[in-house]
VMD Tcl script that draws the C-alpha trace (Angstrom):
set ca {
  {-67.12 276.93 138.10}
  {-69.55 279.29 139.96}
  {-73.15 278.83 139.13}
  {-74.87 281.27 136.74}
  {-78.66 281.18 136.59}
  {-78.75 283.60 133.51}
  {-76.45 281.66 131.48}
  {-78.08 278.17 132.29}
  {-81.41 279.65 131.29}
  {-79.90 280.82 127.88}
  {-78.61 277.28 127.42}
  {-81.87 275.69 128.33}
  {-83.53 277.88 125.79}
  {-81.19 276.95 123.14}
  {-81.86 273.18 123.89}
  {-85.59 273.68 123.85}
  {-85.37 275.31 120.53}
  {-83.42 272.31 119.21}
  {-86.09 270.05 120.52}
  {-88.83 271.96 118.99}
  {-87.07 272.07 115.56}
  {-86.55 268.26 115.63}
  {-90.07 267.55 116.16}
  {-91.31 270.32 113.76}
  {-89.37 268.45 111.09}
  {-91.77 265.47 111.95}
  {-94.80 267.78 111.68}
  {-95.23 267.94 115.60}
  {-95.54 271.09 117.58}
  {-94.98 271.81 121.31}
  {-94.63 275.04 123.07}
  {-91.23 276.51 124.40}
  {-92.22 275.54 127.90}
  {-93.17 271.96 126.98}
  {-89.97 271.59 124.92}
  {-87.87 271.84 128.01}
  {-89.61 268.72 129.71}
  {-87.66 265.50 129.75}
  {-90.51 263.58 128.05}
  {-90.39 266.10 125.02}
  {-86.61 265.99 124.99}
  {-86.63 262.20 124.74}
  {-89.31 262.51 121.84}
  {-86.98 264.90 119.98}
  {-84.21 262.47 120.29}
  {-86.33 259.71 118.73}
  {-87.44 262.14 116.07}
  {-83.80 262.94 115.12}
  {-82.90 259.09 114.96}
  {-86.03 258.52 112.67}
  {-85.09 261.35 110.41}
  {-81.60 260.13 110.11}
  {-82.75 256.75 108.76}
  {-84.93 258.28 106.07}
  {-88.44 259.75 105.70}
  {-90.69 258.86 108.63}
  {-93.11 256.16 108.02}
  {-96.88 256.87 109.00}
  {-96.53 254.07 111.49}
  {-93.30 255.73 113.12}
  {-94.98 259.14 113.11}
  {-98.12 257.61 114.57}
  {-96.03 255.96 117.43}
  {-94.18 259.24 118.14}
  {-97.24 261.28 118.20}
  {-99.03 258.87 120.65}
  {-95.95 258.98 122.76}
  {-95.80 262.66 122.78}
  {-99.53 263.06 123.65}
  {-99.34 260.66 126.54}
  {-96.29 262.29 127.85}
  {-97.76 265.67 127.78}
  {-100.91 264.48 129.37}
  {-99.01 262.97 132.13}
  {-97.08 266.05 132.67}
  {-100.22 268.17 132.88}
  {-101.63 265.71 135.36}
  {-98.66 265.64 137.66}
  {-99.15 267.03 141.22}
  {-97.61 270.18 142.53}
  {-93.98 269.49 143.48}
  {-94.21 271.04 146.93}
  {-90.82 272.73 146.66}
  {-89.83 276.42 146.48}
  {-88.71 275.65 142.89}
  {-90.67 274.66 139.94}
  {-88.90 271.45 139.75}
  {-91.12 268.41 139.85}
  {-90.67 265.38 142.12}
  {-91.25 262.72 139.46}
  {-93.51 259.78 139.72}
  {-92.45 256.67 137.89}
  {-92.99 257.04 134.10}
  {-91.94 255.29 130.86}
  {-89.28 257.77 130.01}
  {-87.60 257.53 133.28}
  {-87.79 253.74 133.17}
  {-86.04 253.67 129.79}
  {-83.38 256.03 131.07}
  {-82.66 253.80 134.08}
  {-82.51 250.76 131.69}
  {-79.75 252.63 129.67}
  {-77.86 253.52 132.81}
  {-77.66 250.04 134.06}
  {-76.13 248.92 130.95}
  {-73.08 251.06 131.82}
  {-72.88 250.35 135.40}
  {-70.19 247.44 136.54}
  {-72.11 244.74 138.37}
  {-70.71 245.03 142.00}
  {-72.59 242.20 143.64}
  {-70.59 240.65 146.47}
  {-72.04 237.18 145.75}
  {-74.33 235.62 143.08}
  {-78.00 236.28 143.68}
  {-77.30 239.38 145.83}
  {-79.65 242.22 145.03}
  {-78.73 244.18 141.89}
  {-80.60 246.88 139.83}
  {-82.35 250.24 140.20}
  {-85.88 251.37 139.60}
  {-87.77 254.43 139.68}
  {-90.16 254.78 142.69}
  {-92.67 257.36 144.01}
  {-92.13 259.83 146.57}
  {-93.59 259.37 150.05}
  {-94.43 262.34 152.34}
  {-91.45 262.15 154.58}
  {-89.16 262.22 151.76}
  {-90.76 265.15 150.22}
  {-90.30 266.98 153.33}
  {-86.56 266.08 153.51}
  {-86.18 267.29 149.80}
  {-87.92 270.60 150.67}
  {-85.57 270.96 153.73}
  {-82.44 270.31 151.26}
  {-83.81 272.96 148.87}
  {-84.26 275.42 151.73}
  {-80.58 274.63 152.90}
  {-79.30 275.33 149.48}
  {-81.12 278.61 149.05}
  {-79.78 279.69 152.49}
  {-76.23 278.46 152.04}
  {-75.55 279.09 148.36}
  {-78.21 281.18 146.72}
  {-76.35 281.26 143.31}
  {-76.35 277.39 143.18}
  {-79.96 277.29 144.21}
  {-81.03 279.83 141.38}
  {-79.05 277.70 138.72}
  {-80.58 274.41 139.97}
  {-84.16 275.89 139.82}
  {-83.35 276.60 136.23}
  {-81.78 273.40 135.00}
  {-83.78 270.65 137.07}
  {-87.06 269.97 135.68}
  {-87.69 266.56 137.29}
  {-86.10 264.71 140.32}
  {-86.55 260.97 140.20}
  {-86.02 258.84 143.13}
  {-84.25 255.47 142.77}
  {-84.39 252.36 144.73}
  {-81.93 249.70 144.48}
  {-78.26 249.21 144.97}
  {-76.86 249.65 141.41}
  {-77.09 253.34 140.91}
  {-76.47 256.30 143.39}
  {-77.42 258.88 140.98}
  {-77.01 259.89 137.32}
  {-78.22 262.20 134.48}
  {-79.08 261.25 131.00}
  {-79.13 263.77 128.20}
  {-81.72 261.89 126.30}
  {-84.13 262.98 129.13}
  {-82.35 266.29 129.76}
  {-83.67 268.02 132.79}
  {-84.34 264.93 134.87}
  {-81.95 263.76 137.46}
  {-81.92 260.38 139.28}
  {-80.92 260.15 142.91}
  {-81.10 256.98 145.16}
  {-83.58 257.15 147.94}
  {-81.11 256.65 150.79}
  {-79.60 260.02 150.12}
  {-82.41 261.45 151.97}
  {-81.42 259.75 155.13}
  {-78.44 260.10 157.34}
  {-75.40 258.07 156.40}
  {-73.24 255.73 158.68}
  {-71.16 258.66 159.75}
  {-74.20 260.81 160.87}
  {-74.26 263.26 157.70}
  {-77.72 264.55 157.84}
  {-80.21 263.56 155.05}
  {-80.99 267.17 153.94}
  {-77.20 267.86 153.57}
  {-76.65 264.58 151.66}
  {-79.70 265.22 149.31}
  {-78.48 268.82 148.80}
  {-75.11 267.70 147.74}
  {-76.78 265.16 145.42}
  {-78.61 268.13 143.74}
  {-75.54 270.07 143.38}
  {-73.81 267.02 141.81}
  {-76.59 266.00 139.40}
  {-77.15 269.59 138.75}
  {-73.42 270.17 137.70}
  {-73.70 267.33 135.31}
  {-76.87 268.83 133.81}
  {-75.31 272.23 133.32}
  {-72.14 270.71 131.66}
  {-74.32 268.69 129.30}
  {-76.23 271.87 128.28}
  {-73.22 274.00 128.06}
  {-71.30 271.66 125.92}
  {-73.96 271.32 123.41}
  {-75.82 274.69 123.61}
  {-72.88 277.05 124.26}
  {-69.13 276.17 123.97}
  {-67.66 272.71 124.15}
  {-65.06 272.01 126.76}
  {-63.12 269.24 124.95}
  {-61.70 269.11 121.48}
  {-63.15 266.55 118.95}
  {-60.97 263.46 119.10}
  {-61.02 260.24 117.01}
  {-62.33 257.04 118.36}
  {-63.33 258.71 121.69}
  {-59.99 259.39 123.06}
  {-58.17 257.85 125.98}
  {-59.87 256.13 128.95}
  {-58.51 257.46 132.31}
  {-58.92 256.46 136.04}
  {-61.30 258.80 137.85}
  {-62.17 259.51 141.46}
  {-65.85 258.69 141.41}
  {-66.03 255.49 139.17}
  {-64.18 252.24 139.43}
  {-64.35 251.61 135.81}
  {-62.13 253.85 133.48}
  {-63.95 256.92 131.89}
  {-63.51 259.02 128.78}
  {-62.04 262.47 129.31}
  {-65.45 264.04 129.20}
  {-66.48 261.99 132.32}
  {-63.25 263.02 134.14}
  {-63.89 266.58 133.18}
  {-67.58 266.50 134.51}
  {-66.28 264.72 137.83}
  {-63.86 267.52 138.14}
  {-66.59 270.25 138.02}
  {-68.96 268.14 140.23}
  {-66.19 267.69 142.86}
  {-65.24 271.30 142.93}
  {-68.75 272.58 143.22}
  {-69.40 269.96 146.07}
  {-66.38 271.16 147.83}
  {-67.72 274.78 147.56}
  {-71.00 273.75 149.02}
  {-69.32 272.15 151.95}
  {-67.07 275.20 152.63}
  {-70.21 277.38 152.74}
  {-71.90 275.05 155.14}
  {-68.85 274.85 157.32}
  {-68.39 278.68 157.21}
  {-72.06 279.39 158.22}
  {-71.99 280.36 161.95}
  {-75.70 280.69 162.16}
  {-76.46 276.99 161.04}
  {-75.78 273.71 162.78}
  {-73.37 272.30 160.23}
  {-70.17 274.29 160.90}
  {-69.29 272.28 164.00}
  {-70.67 268.90 162.72}
  {-67.65 266.40 162.39}
  {-69.66 264.39 159.66}
  {-69.84 267.63 157.58}
  {-66.11 268.23 157.85}
  {-65.39 264.71 157.11}
  {-67.49 264.87 154.02}
  {-65.74 268.07 152.87}
  {-62.28 266.58 153.27}
  {-62.93 263.53 151.43}
  {-64.47 265.35 148.42}
  {-61.61 267.80 148.57}
  {-59.13 265.02 148.18}
  {-60.89 263.72 145.32}
  {-61.13 267.09 143.75}
  {-57.31 267.46 143.96}
  {-57.01 264.02 142.13}
  {-59.39 265.04 139.30}
  {-57.70 268.31 138.77}
  {-54.26 266.55 138.67}
  {-55.35 264.00 136.03}
  {-57.20 266.46 134.04}
  {-54.12 268.82 134.04}
  {-52.09 265.99 132.44}
  {-54.64 265.98 129.57}
  {-55.16 269.78 129.32}
  {-54.02 269.71 125.58}
  {-57.44 267.99 124.99}
  {-59.42 270.86 126.37}
  {-60.73 273.99 124.43}
  {-60.13 277.41 125.72}
  {-63.56 277.18 127.39}
  {-62.50 273.87 128.99}
  {-59.07 275.29 130.05}
  {-60.80 278.12 131.96}
  {-62.98 275.75 133.79}
  {-59.90 273.61 134.65}
  {-58.19 276.65 135.96}
  {-61.22 277.45 138.20}
  {-61.40 273.93 139.67}
  {-57.50 274.21 140.26}
  {-58.09 277.15 142.44}
  {-60.56 275.33 144.51}
  {-58.19 272.41 144.76}
  {-55.32 274.71 145.65}
  {-56.95 275.45 148.96}
  {-57.10 271.87 149.86}
  {-54.73 270.47 152.52}
  {-53.78 266.81 151.73}
}
mol new
graphics top color blue
foreach p $ca { graphics top sphere $p radius 0.5 }
foreach p [lrange $ca 0 end-1] q [lrange $ca 1 end] { graphics top cylinder $p $q radius 0.2 }
display resetview
């Protein structure tokens, strides 16, 4: 449950090696540093799909080569992020647009009336938004150095979303990129400050990113099941989710609670006496209790590694007053 920059770096290296291996089977070479970038990860996924369907045709190889060349050129031309981390503030790009299109297919249409706005798109960063993101990162480095260190390792790109359909998400096909809706940079209706909201969003999406990497590059959290296993109600989604979705929500919520506990305990900052910060903590804490309770009822589906994480999350939930 506690962040670990060293372990996360080892997982990132293992995933980068997998990406390089997949591309090398297609005759394509990238450096270890390039292999960790979301555009290269997407190319590796495409290469794996092509290889599963048989020997690559010259046309497919040419398309993949051109895609990789364009992606790496765009990456090298990207402006400096302006953050104390190496993480980039992503400009709109084809790999990000494709990821959003995939995500929209799994999001229930919640429009209140026919014709109401629906959808999400990647947009560019404006100067005030970059400054708020920088303040959020500075807040994390002060309040929770361990989380900041892990996030600086696992987050390669932060993409900004506009539109009501998606609040935020990660996508293993473009591992290392996280997507967060623009309004998380501004105060909410209860007065929760923008930097705090964005810091929480980074912790949230970073936890998903770490879970994805750990489950593939290290040890899985859930045992293999036939036909995907049961679908269950979860605190953060209206639609039923598989157990892996519940498990990741549990980690996200427990880590978010730990973030707010640190903010509330910091006597040197302005957040310890902020009622909006306390209210947000309490809401997340109740959701964490719910997630732990549901996951406990399905603990037989967990590996030893997953059970250990559940026990850590249960310790966080045990301190919640409901």
